[in-house]
mmCIF file as gemmi writes it, N, C-alpha and C atoms, coordinates in Angstrom:
data_model
loop_
_atom_site.group_PDB
_atom_site.id
_atom_site.type_symbol
_atom_site.label_atom_id
_atom_site.label_alt_id
_atom_site.label_comp_id
_atom_site.label_asym_id
_atom_site.label_entity_id
_atom_site.label_seq_id
_atom_site.pdbx_PDB_ins_code
_atom_site.Cartn_x
_atom_site.Cartn_y
_atom_site.Cartn_z
_atom_site.occupancy
_atom_site.B_iso_or_equiv
_atom_site.pdbx_formal_charge
_atom_site.auth_seq_id
_atom_site.auth_asym_id
_atom_site.pdbx_PDB_model_num
ATOM 1 N N . MET Axp A 1 ? 61.351 28.38 8.018 1 0 ? 1 A 1
ATOM 2 C CA . MET Axp A 1 ? 62.069 29.31 8.873 1 0 ? 1 A 1
ATOM 3 C C . MET Axp A 1 ? 63.463 28.776 9.204 1 0 ? 1 A 1
ATOM 4 N N . LYS Axp A 2 ? 63.608 27.446 9.305 1 0 ? 2 A 1
ATOM 5 C CA . LYS Axp A 2 ? 64.905 26.89 9.712 1 0 ? 2 A 1
ATOM 6 C C . LYS Axp A 2 ? 66.018 27.28 8.757 1 0 ? 2 A 1
ATOM 7 N N . ALA Axp A 3 ? 65.731 27.259 7.453 1 0 ? 3 A 1
ATOM 8 C CA . ALA Axp A 3 ? 66.757 27.62 6.475 1 0 ? 3 A 1
ATOM 9 C C . ALA Axp A 3 ? 67.112 29.098 6.594 1 0 ? 3 A 1
ATOM 10 N N . ARG Axp A 4 ? 66.124 29.926 6.89 1 0 ? 4 A 1
ATOM 11 C CA . ARG Axp A 4 ? 66.385 31.362 7.023 1 0 ? 4 A 1
ATOM 12 C C . ARG Axp A 4 ? 67.192 31.657 8.282 1 0 ? 4 A 1
ATOM 13 N N . ILE Axp A 5 ? 66.935 30.93 9.36 1 0 ? 5 A 1
ATOM 14 C CA . ILE Axp A 5 ? 67.708 31.136 10.586 1 0 ? 5 A 1
ATOM 15 C C . ILE Axp A 5 ? 69.159 30.752 10.355 1 0 ? 5 A 1
ATOM 16 N N . LYS Axp A 6 ? 69.387 29.628 9.714 1 0 ? 6 A 1
ATOM 17 C CA . LYS Axp A 6 ? 70.764 29.209 9.428 1 0 ? 6 A 1
ATOM 18 C C . LYS Axp A 6 ? 71.431 30.185 8.468 1 0 ? 6 A 1
ATOM 19 N N . ALA Axp A 7 ? 70.711 30.628 7.443 1 0 ? 7 A 1
ATOM 20 C CA . ALA Axp A 7 ? 71.267 31.591 6.487 1 0 ? 7 A 1
ATOM 21 C C . ALA Axp A 7 ? 71.631 32.899 7.189 1 0 ? 7 A 1
ATOM 22 N N . ALA Axp A 8 ? 70.782 33.326 8.1 1 0 ? 8 A 1
ATOM 23 C CA . ALA Axp A 8 ? 71.05 34.558 8.847 1 0 ? 8 A 1
ATOM 24 C C . ALA Axp A 8 ? 72.296 34.406 9.707 1 0 ? 8 A 1
ATOM 25 N N . ARG Axp A 9 ? 72.416 33.282 10.368 1 0 ? 9 A 1
ATOM 26 C CA . ARG Axp A 9 ? 73.585 33.024 11.216 1 0 ? 9 A 1
ATOM 27 C C . ARG Axp A 9 ? 74.849 32.982 10.363 1 0 ? 9 A 1
ATOM 28 N N . ASP Axp A 10 ? 74.771 32.316 9.22 1 0 ? 10 A 1
ATOM 29 C CA . ASP Axp A 10 ? 75.913 32.243 8.307 1 0 ? 10 A 1
ATOM 30 C C . ASP Axp A 10 ? 76.285 33.632 7.776 1 0 ? 10 A 1
ATOM 31 N N . LEU Axp A 11 ? 75.276 34.436 7.46 1 0 ? 11 A 1
ATOM 32 C CA . LEU Axp A 11 ? 75.509 35.788 6.961 1 0 ? 11 A 1
ATOM 33 C C . LEU Axp A 11 ? 76.267 36.627 7.991 1 0 ? 11 A 1
ATOM 34 N N . LEU Axp A 12 ? 75.94 36.436 9.251 1 0 ? 12 A 1
ATOM 35 C CA . LEU Axp A 12 ? 76.62 37.165 10.327 1 0 ? 12 A 1
ATOM 36 C C . LEU Axp A 12 ? 77.979 36.569 10.677 1 0 ? 12 A 1
ATOM 37 N N . GLY Axp A 13 ? 78.191 35.323 10.272 1 0 ? 13 A 1
ATOM 38 C CA . GLY Axp A 13 ? 79.456 34.663 10.594 1 0 ? 13 A 1
ATOM 39 C C . GLY Axp A 13 ? 79.585 34.303 12.063 1 0 ? 13 A 1
ATOM 40 N N . ILE Axp A 14 ? 78.465 33.936 12.678 1 0 ? 14 A 1
ATOM 41 C CA . ILE Axp A 14 ? 78.497 33.554 14.089 1 0 ? 14 A 1
ATOM 42 C C . ILE Axp A 14 ? 78.22 32.062 14.235 1 0 ? 14 A 1
ATOM 43 N N . THR Axp A 15 ? 78.717 31.496 15.301 1 0 ? 15 A 1
ATOM 44 C CA . THR Axp A 15 ? 78.527 30.07 15.557 1 0 ? 15 A 1
ATOM 45 C C . THR Axp A 15 ? 77.167 29.827 16.196 1 0 ? 15 A 1
ATOM 46 N N . GLN Axp A 16 ? 76.783 28.561 16.223 1 0 ? 16 A 1
ATOM 47 C CA . GLN Axp A 16 ? 75.554 28.198 16.923 1 0 ? 16 A 1
ATOM 48 C C . GLN Axp A 16 ? 75.651 28.595 18.391 1 0 ? 16 A 1
ATOM 49 N N . ALA Axp A 17 ? 76.806 28.366 18.995 1 0 ? 17 A 1
ATOM 50 C CA . ALA Axp A 17 ? 76.987 28.693 20.414 1 0 ? 17 A 1
ATOM 51 C C . ALA Axp A 17 ? 76.837 30.19 20.666 1 0 ? 17 A 1
ATOM 52 N N . GLU Axp A 18 ? 77.38 31.008 19.775 1 0 ? 18 A 1
ATOM 53 C CA . GLU Axp A 18 ? 77.261 32.463 19.934 1 0 ? 18 A 1
ATOM 54 C C . GLU Axp A 18 ? 75.81 32.912 19.832 1 0 ? 18 A 1
ATOM 55 N N . LEU Axp A 19 ? 75.077 32.349 18.881 1 0 ? 19 A 1
ATOM 56 C CA . LEU Axp A 19 ? 73.669 32.713 18.734 1 0 ? 19 A 1
ATOM 57 C C . LEU Axp A 19 ? 72.868 32.249 19.939 1 0 ? 19 A 1
ATOM 58 N N . CYS Axp A 20 ? 73.147 31.059 20.418 1 0 ? 20 A 1
ATOM 59 C CA . CYS Axp A 20 ? 72.428 30.543 21.588 1 0 ? 20 A 1
ATOM 60 C C . CYS Axp A 20 ? 72.658 31.415 22.811 1 0 ? 20 A 1
ATOM 61 N N . GLU Axp A 21 ? 73.879 31.884 22.975 1 0 ? 21 A 1
ATOM 62 C CA . GLU Axp A 21 ? 74.178 32.762 24.106 1 0 ? 21 A 1
ATOM 63 C C . GLU Axp A 21 ? 73.393 34.064 23.984 1 0 ? 21 A 1
ATOM 64 N N . ALA Axp A 22 ? 73.363 34.641 22.787 1 0 ? 22 A 1
ATOM 65 C CA . ALA Axp A 22 ? 72.639 35.89 22.558 1 0 ? 22 A 1
ATOM 66 C C . ALA Axp A 22 ? 71.135 35.712 22.733 1 0 ? 22 A 1
ATOM 67 N N . ALA Axp A 23 ? 70.625 34.55 22.342 1 0 ? 23 A 1
ATOM 68 C CA . ALA Axp A 23 ? 69.184 34.279 22.412 1 0 ? 23 A 1
ATOM 69 C C . ALA Axp A 23 ? 68.755 33.681 23.744 1 0 ? 23 A 1
ATOM 70 N N . ASP Axp A 24 ? 69.725 33.291 24.557 1 0 ? 24 A 1
ATOM 71 C CA . ASP Axp A 24 ? 69.458 32.643 25.844 1 0 ? 24 A 1
ATOM 72 C C . ASP Axp A 24 ? 68.614 31.378 25.657 1 0 ? 24 A 1
ATOM 73 N N . VAL Axp A 25 ? 69.071 30.541 24.721 1 0 ? 25 A 1
ATOM 74 C CA . VAL Axp A 25 ? 68.441 29.237 24.495 1 0 ? 25 A 1
ATOM 75 C C . VAL Axp A 25 ? 69.536 28.17 24.496 1 0 ? 25 A 1
ATOM 76 N N . PRO Axp A 26 ? 69.194 26.936 24.861 1 0 ? 26 A 1
ATOM 77 C CA . PRO Axp A 26 ? 70.19 25.859 24.843 1 0 ? 26 A 1
ATOM 78 C C . PRO Axp A 26 ? 70.641 25.534 23.413 1 0 ? 26 A 1
ATOM 79 N N . LEU Axp A 27 ? 71.86 25.081 23.283 1 0 ? 27 A 1
ATOM 80 C CA . LEU Axp A 27 ? 72.424 24.721 21.98 1 0 ? 27 A 1
ATOM 81 C C . LEU Axp A 27 ? 71.577 23.66 21.279 1 0 ? 27 A 1
ATOM 82 N N . ILE Axp A 28 ? 71.067 22.694 22.018 1 0 ? 28 A 1
ATOM 83 C CA . ILE Axp A 28 ? 70.244 21.634 21.413 1 0 ? 28 A 1
ATOM 84 C C . ILE Axp A 28 ? 69.004 22.223 20.735 1 0 ? 28 A 1
ATOM 85 N N . THR Axp A 29 ? 68.493 23.323 21.283 1 0 ? 29 A 1
ATOM 86 C CA . THR Axp A 29 ? 67.318 23.969 20.695 1 0 ? 29 A 1
ATOM 87 C C . THR Axp A 29 ? 67.638 24.482 19.298 1 0 ? 29 A 1
ATOM 88 N N . LEU Axp A 30 ? 68.753 25.193 19.165 1 0 ? 30 A 1
ATOM 89 C CA . LEU Axp A 30 ? 69.127 25.714 17.849 1 0 ? 30 A 1
ATOM 90 C C . LEU Axp A 30 ? 69.462 24.584 16.89 1 0 ? 30 A 1
ATOM 91 N N . ARG Axp A 31 ? 70.108 23.557 17.39 1 0 ? 31 A 1
ATOM 92 C CA . ARG Axp A 31 ? 70.408 22.405 16.526 1 0 ? 31 A 1
ATOM 93 C C . ARG Axp A 31 ? 69.122 21.779 16.001 1 0 ? 31 A 1
ATOM 94 N N . ARG Axp A 32 ? 68.094 21.739 16.823 1 0 ? 32 A 1
ATOM 95 C CA . ARG Axp A 32 ? 66.796 21.204 16.369 1 0 ? 32 A 1
ATOM 96 C C . ARG Axp A 32 ? 66.176 22.12 15.324 1 0 ? 32 A 1
ATOM 97 N N . VAL Axp A 33 ? 66.257 23.427 15.548 1 0 ? 33 A 1
ATOM 98 C CA . VAL Axp A 33 ? 65.685 24.381 14.594 1 0 ? 33 A 1
ATOM 99 C C . VAL Axp A 33 ? 66.389 24.275 13.242 1 0 ? 33 A 1
ATOM 100 N N . GLU Axp A 34 ? 67.709 24.17 13.26 1 0 ? 34 A 1
ATOM 101 C CA . GLU Axp A 34 ? 68.474 24.12 12.014 1 0 ? 34 A 1
ATOM 102 C C . GLU Axp A 34 ? 68.573 22.71 11.441 1 0 ? 34 A 1
ATOM 103 N N . GLY Axp A 35 ? 68.113 21.722 12.171 1 0 ? 35 A 1
ATOM 104 C CA . GLY Axp A 35 ? 68.257 20.331 11.754 1 0 ? 35 A 1
ATOM 105 C C . GLY Axp A 35 ? 67.123 19.824 10.899 1 0 ? 35 A 1
ATOM 106 N N . LYS Axp A 36 ? 66.807 18.574 11.1 1 0 ? 36 A 1
ATOM 107 C CA . LYS Axp A 36 ? 65.77 17.911 10.308 1 0 ? 36 A 1
ATOM 108 C C . LYS Axp A 36 ? 64.403 18.548 10.569 1 0 ? 36 A 1
ATOM 109 N N . PRO Axp A 37 ? 63.552 18.607 9.534 1 0 ? 37 A 1
ATOM 110 C CA . PRO Axp A 37 ? 62.236 19.226 9.684 1 0 ? 37 A 1
ATOM 111 C C . PRO Axp A 37 ? 61.395 18.633 10.816 1 0 ? 37 A 1
ATOM 112 N N . ASP Axp A 38 ? 61.522 17.332 11.075 1 0 ? 38 A 1
ATOM 113 C CA . ASP Axp A 38 ? 60.704 16.721 12.122 1 0 ? 38 A 1
ATOM 114 C C . ASP Axp A 38 ? 61.176 17.104 13.521 1 0 ? 38 A 1
ATOM 115 N N . HIS Axp A 39 ? 62.343 17.719 13.642 1 0 ? 39 A 1
ATOM 116 C CA . HIS Axp A 39 ? 62.842 18.153 14.946 1 0 ? 39 A 1
ATOM 117 C C . HIS Axp A 39 ? 62.299 19.519 15.344 1 0 ? 39 A 1
ATOM 118 N N . VAL Axp A 40 ? 61.834 20.309 14.388 1 0 ? 40 A 1
ATOM 119 C CA . VAL Axp A 40 ? 61.347 21.653 14.673 1 0 ? 40 A 1
ATOM 120 C C . VAL Axp A 40 ? 60.153 21.61 15.619 1 0 ? 40 A 1
ATOM 121 N N . GLY Axp A 41 ? 59.327 20.594 15.537 1 0 ? 41 A 1
ATOM 122 C CA . GLY Axp A 41 ? 58.175 20.469 16.426 1 0 ? 41 A 1
ATOM 123 C C . GLY Axp A 41 ? 58.56 20.305 17.883 1 0 ? 41 A 1
ATOM 124 N N . LEU Axp A 42 ? 59.822 20.004 18.142 1 0 ? 42 A 1
ATOM 125 C CA . LEU Axp A 42 ? 60.304 19.85 19.509 1 0 ? 42 A 1
ATOM 126 C C . LEU Axp A 42 ? 60.724 21.188 20.118 1 0 ? 42 A 1
ATOM 127 N N . VAL Axp A 43 ? 60.631 22.264 19.36 1 0 ? 43 A 1
ATOM 128 C CA . VAL Axp A 43 ? 61.085 23.583 19.805 1 0 ? 43 A 1
ATOM 129 C C . VAL Axp A 43 ? 59.879 24.484 20.04 1 0 ? 43 A 1
ATOM 130 N N . SER Axp A 44 ? 59.885 25.195 21.16 1 0 ? 44 A 1
ATOM 131 C CA . SER Axp A 44 ? 58.762 26.08 21.483 1 0 ? 44 A 1
ATOM 132 C C . SER Axp A 44 ? 58.787 27.333 20.607 1 0 ? 44 A 1
ATOM 133 N N . ALA Axp A 45 ? 57.618 27.915 20.426 1 0 ? 45 A 1
ATOM 134 C CA . ALA Axp A 45 ? 57.513 29.162 19.665 1 0 ? 45 A 1
ATOM 135 C C . ALA Axp A 45 ? 58.304 30.268 20.355 1 0 ? 45 A 1
ATOM 136 N N . GLU Axp A 46 ? 58.344 30.249 21.672 1 0 ? 46 A 1
ATOM 137 C CA . GLU Axp A 46 ? 59.102 31.247 22.434 1 0 ? 46 A 1
ATOM 138 C C . GLU Axp A 46 ? 60.593 31.144 22.129 1 0 ? 46 A 1
ATOM 139 N N . ALA Axp A 47 ? 61.123 29.937 22.031 1 0 ? 47 A 1
ATOM 140 C CA . ALA Axp A 47 ? 62.543 29.753 21.72 1 0 ? 47 A 1
ATOM 141 C C . ALA Axp A 47 ? 62.858 30.287 20.324 1 0 ? 47 A 1
ATOM 142 N N . VAL Axp A 48 ? 61.992 30.014 19.368 1 0 ? 48 A 1
ATOM 143 C CA . VAL Axp A 48 ? 62.194 30.52 18.007 1 0 ? 48 A 1
ATOM 144 C C . VAL Axp A 48 ? 62.135 32.045 18.017 1 0 ? 48 A 1
ATOM 145 N N . ARG Axp A 49 ? 61.205 32.612 18.771 1 0 ? 49 A 1
ATOM 146 C CA . ARG Axp A 49 ? 61.091 34.067 18.875 1 0 ? 49 A 1
ATOM 147 C C . ARG Axp A 49 ? 62.383 34.67 19.426 1 0 ? 49 A 1
ATOM 148 N N . ARG Axp A 50 ? 62.962 34.033 20.436 1 0 ? 50 A 1
ATOM 149 C CA . ARG Axp A 50 ? 64.217 34.527 21.025 1 0 ? 50 A 1
ATOM 150 C C . ARG Axp A 50 ? 65.363 34.475 20.012 1 0 ? 50 A 1
ATOM 151 N N . ILE Axp A 51 ? 65.411 33.392 19.256 1 0 ? 51 A 1
ATOM 152 C CA . ILE Axp A 51 ? 66.459 33.243 18.237 1 0 ? 51 A 1
ATOM 153 C C . ILE Axp A 51 ? 66.312 34.325 17.171 1 0 ? 51 A 1
ATOM 154 N N . VAL Axp A 52 ? 65.097 34.503 16.68 1 0 ? 52 A 1
ATOM 155 C CA . VAL Axp A 52 ? 64.836 35.519 15.657 1 0 ? 52 A 1
ATOM 156 C C . VAL Axp A 52 ? 65.168 36.91 16.199 1 0 ? 52 A 1
ATOM 157 N N . SER Axp A 53 ? 64.764 37.198 17.424 1 0 ? 53 A 1
ATOM 158 C CA . SER Axp A 53 ? 65.044 38.506 18.03 1 0 ? 53 A 1
ATOM 159 C C . SER Axp A 53 ? 66.539 38.756 18.167 1 0 ? 53 A 1
ATOM 160 N N . ALA Axp A 54 ? 67.283 37.719 18.546 1 0 ? 54 A 1
ATOM 161 C CA . ALA Axp A 54 ? 68.737 37.86 18.685 1 0 ? 54 A 1
ATOM 162 C C . ALA Axp A 54 ? 69.38 38.16 17.334 1 0 ? 54 A 1
ATOM 163 N N . LEU Axp A 55 ? 68.886 37.531 16.281 1 0 ? 55 A 1
ATOM 164 C CA . LEU Axp A 55 ? 69.412 37.793 14.94 1 0 ? 55 A 1
ATOM 165 C C . LEU Axp A 55 ? 69.038 39.202 14.475 1 0 ? 55 A 1
ATOM 166 N N . GLU Axp A 56 ? 67.811 39.603 14.723 1 0 ? 56 A 1
ATOM 167 C CA . GLU Axp A 56 ? 67.37 40.947 14.34 1 0 ? 56 A 1
ATOM 168 C C . GLU Axp A 56 ? 68.156 42.017 15.093 1 0 ? 56 A 1
ATOM 169 N N . ALA Axp A 57 ? 68.511 41.74 16.343 1 0 ? 57 A 1
ATOM 170 C CA . ALA Axp A 57 ? 69.301 42.69 17.133 1 0 ? 57 A 1
ATOM 171 C C . ALA Axp A 57 ? 70.688 42.898 16.535 1 0 ? 57 A 1
ATOM 172 N N . ARG Axp A 58 ? 71.135 41.935 15.733 1 0 ? 58 A 1
ATOM 173 C CA . ARG Axp A 58 ? 72.447 42.037 15.075 1 0 ? 58 A 1
ATOM 174 C C . ARG Axp A 58 ? 72.326 42.552 13.642 1 0 ? 58 A 1
ATOM 175 N N . GLY Axp A 59 ? 71.135 42.989 13.265 1 0 ? 59 A 1
ATOM 176 C CA . GLY Axp A 59 ? 70.961 43.618 11.959 1 0 ? 59 A 1
ATOM 177 C C . GLY Axp A 59 ? 70.288 42.785 10.892 1 0 ? 59 A 1
ATOM 178 N N . ILE Axp A 60 ? 69.867 41.583 11.223 1 0 ? 60 A 1
ATOM 179 C CA . ILE Axp A 60 ? 69.201 40.726 10.235 1 0 ? 60 A 1
ATOM 180 C C . ILE Axp A 60 ? 67.757 41.178 10.039 1 0 ? 60 A 1
ATOM 181 N N . GLN Axp A 61 ? 67.315 41.167 8.798 1 0 ? 61 A 1
ATOM 182 C CA . GLN Axp A 61 ? 65.921 41.431 8.462 1 0 ? 61 A 1
ATOM 183 C C . GLN Axp A 61 ? 65.371 40.18 7.797 1 0 ? 61 A 1
ATOM 184 N N . PHE Axp A 62 ? 64.301 39.638 8.34 1 0 ? 62 A 1
ATOM 185 C CA . PHE Axp A 62 ? 63.667 38.467 7.74 1 0 ? 62 A 1
ATOM 186 C C . PHE Axp A 62 ? 62.677 38.955 6.698 1 0 ? 62 A 1
ATOM 187 N N . LEU Axp A 63 ? 62.801 38.425 5.481 1 0 ? 63 A 1
ATOM 188 C CA . LEU Axp A 63 ? 61.994 38.867 4.352 1 0 ? 63 A 1
ATOM 189 C C . LEU Axp A 63 ? 60.913 37.859 4.021 1 0 ? 63 A 1
ATOM 190 N N . GLU Axp A 64 ? 59.792 38.372 3.583 1 0 ? 64 A 1
ATOM 191 C CA . GLU Axp A 64 ? 58.716 37.536 3.064 1 0 ? 64 A 1
ATOM 192 C C . GLU Axp A 64 ? 58.753 37.651 1.548 1 0 ? 64 A 1
ATOM 193 N N . GLY Axp A 65 ? 58.057 36.776 0.87 1 0 ? 65 A 1
ATOM 194 C CA . GLY Axp A 65 ? 58.019 36.821 -0.584 1 0 ? 65 A 1
ATOM 195 C C . GLY Axp A 65 ? 57.613 38.201 -1.084 1 0 ? 65 A 1
ATOM 196 N N . GLY Axp A 66 ? 58.313 38.714 -2.086 1 0 ? 66 A 1
ATOM 197 C CA . GLY Axp A 66 ? 57.998 40.016 -2.644 1 0 ? 66 A 1
ATOM 198 C C . GLY Axp A 66 ? 58.796 41.158 -2.037 1 0 ? 66 A 1
ATOM 199 N N . GLN Axp A 67 ? 59.457 40.926 -0.926 1 0 ? 67 A 1
ATOM 200 C CA . GLN Axp A 67 ? 60.284 41.955 -0.308 1 0 ? 67 A 1
ATOM 201 C C . GLN Axp A 67 ? 61.72 41.758 -0.764 1 0 ? 67 A 1
ATOM 202 N N . VAL Axp A 68 ? 62.177 42.513 -1.686 1 0 ? 68 A 1
ATOM 203 C CA . VAL Axp A 68 ? 63.541 42.496 -2.185 1 0 ? 68 A 1
ATOM 204 C C . VAL Axp A 68 ? 63.899 41.166 -2.845 1 0 ? 68 A 1
ATOM 205 N N . ALA Axp A 69 ? 63.364 40.079 -2.384 1 0 ? 69 A 1
ATOM 206 C CA . ALA Axp A 69 ? 63.699 38.753 -2.899 1 0 ? 69 A 1
ATOM 207 C C . ALA Axp A 69 ? 62.493 38.154 -3.611 1 0 ? 69 A 1
ATOM 208 N N . MET Axp A 70 ? 62.735 37.106 -4.379 1 0 ? 70 A 1
ATOM 209 C CA . MET Axp A 70 ? 61.657 36.413 -5.076 1 0 ? 70 A 1
ATOM 210 C C . MET Axp A 70 ? 60.878 35.488 -4.149 1 0 ? 70 A 1
ATOM 211 N N . GLY Axp A 71 ? 61.455 35.154 -3.021 1 0 ? 71 A 1
ATOM 212 C CA . GLY Axp A 71 ? 60.802 34.287 -2.04 1 0 ? 71 A 1
ATOM 213 C C . GLY Axp A 71 ? 61.301 34.638 -0.66 1 0 ? 71 A 1
ATOM 214 N N . PRO Axp A 72 ? 60.92 33.862 0.333 1 0 ? 72 A 1
ATOM 215 C CA . PRO Axp A 72 ? 61.374 34.141 1.686 1 0 ? 72 A 1
ATOM 216 C C . PRO Axp A 72 ? 62.899 34.14 1.763 1 0 ? 72 A 1
ATOM 217 N N . GLY Axp A 73 ? 63.442 34.996 2.603 1 0 ? 73 A 1
ATOM 218 C CA . GLY Axp A 73 ? 64.888 35.062 2.75 1 0 ? 73 A 1
ATOM 219 C C . GLY Axp A 73 ? 65.292 35.922 3.92 1 0 ? 73 A 1
ATOM 220 N N . VAL Axp A 74 ? 66.561 36.277 3.954 1 0 ? 74 A 1
ATOM 221 C CA . VAL Axp A 74 ? 67.091 37.166 4.983 1 0 ? 74 A 1
ATOM 222 C C . VAL Axp A 74 ? 67.979 38.197 4.308 1 0 ? 74 A 1
ATOM 223 N N . ALA Axp A 75 ? 68.166 39.315 4.969 1 0 ? 75 A 1
ATOM 224 C CA . ALA Axp A 75 ? 69.07 40.353 4.485 1 0 ? 75 A 1
ATOM 225 C C . ALA Axp A 75 ? 69.726 41.003 5.685 1 0 ? 75 A 1
ATOM 226 N N . LEU Axp A 76 ? 70.893 41.55 5.473 1 0 ? 76 A 1
ATOM 227 C CA . LEU Axp A 76 ? 71.595 42.272 6.518 1 0 ? 76 A 1
ATOM 228 C C . LEU Axp A 76 ? 71.279 43.744 6.342 1 0 ? 76 A 1
ATOM 229 N N . SER Axp A 77 ? 70.817 44.382 7.395 1 0 ? 77 A 1
ATOM 230 C CA . SER Axp A 77 ? 70.452 45.788 7.355 1 0 ? 77 A 1
ATOM 231 C C . SER Axp A 77 ? 71.656 46.646 6.993 1 0 ? 77 A 1
ATOM 232 N N . ALA Axp A 78 ? 71.429 47.699 6.224 1 0 ? 78 A 1
ATOM 233 C CA . ALA Axp A 78 ? 72.512 48.612 5.87 1 0 ? 78 A 1
ATOM 234 C C . ALA Axp A 78 ? 73.02 49.346 7.104 1 0 ? 78 A 1
ATOM 235 N N . GLU Axp A 79 ? 72.143 49.552 8.069 1 0 ? 79 A 1
ATOM 236 C CA . GLU Axp A 79 ? 72.516 50.212 9.315 1 0 ? 79 A 1
ATOM 237 C C . GLU Axp A 79 ? 72.663 49.154 10.391 1 0 ? 79 A 1
ATOM 238 N N . LEU Axp A 80 ? 73.893 48.785 10.674 1 0 ? 80 A 1
ATOM 239 C CA . LEU Axp A 80 ? 74.139 47.764 11.681 1 0 ? 80 A 1
ATOM 240 C C . LEU Axp A 80 ? 74.04 48.365 13.07 1 0 ? 80 A 1
ATOM 241 N N . PRO Axp A 81 ? 73.386 47.659 13.989 1 0 ? 81 A 1
ATOM 242 C CA . PRO Axp A 81 ? 73.329 48.146 15.366 1 0 ? 81 A 1
ATOM 243 C C . PRO Axp A 81 ? 74.711 48.051 16.001 1 0 ? 81 A 1
ATOM 244 N N . SER Axp A 82 ? 74.94 48.898 16.99 1 0 ? 82 A 1
ATOM 245 C CA . SER Axp A 82 ? 76.223 48.819 17.693 1 0 ? 82 A 1
ATOM 246 C C . SER Axp A 82 ? 76.264 47.544 18.506 1 0 ? 82 A 1
ATOM 247 N N . LYS Axp A 83 ? 77.455 46.982 18.641 1 0 ? 83 A 1
ATOM 248 C CA . LYS Axp A 83 ? 77.604 45.733 19.4 1 0 ? 83 A 1
ATOM 249 C C . LYS Axp A 83 ? 77.384 46.006 20.877 1 0 ? 83 A 1
ATOM 250 N N . PRO Axp A 84 ? 76.704 45.062 21.566 1 0 ? 84 A 1
ATOM 251 C CA . PRO Axp A 84 ? 76.432 45.268 23 1 0 ? 84 A 1
ATOM 252 C C . PRO Axp A 84 ? 77.698 45.259 23.821 1 0 ? 84 A 1
């Protein structure tokens, strides 16, 4: 999931700080999610849910294998939500 979260953020062109503000999570939390695999265990499932929800609110769709892609990935929705 960490690679998909970073890919989604990069696709939107937003900074870690911008995503953290939208997700209402501390910057260190996102850095752990996007960082080394052993750091992900330090992040709560609720924090990851908030991050994913914030990305989805900006039009990101998280894909599973077989959905448009050959493996897990992200895509930007053709219908972008209006900015808050």
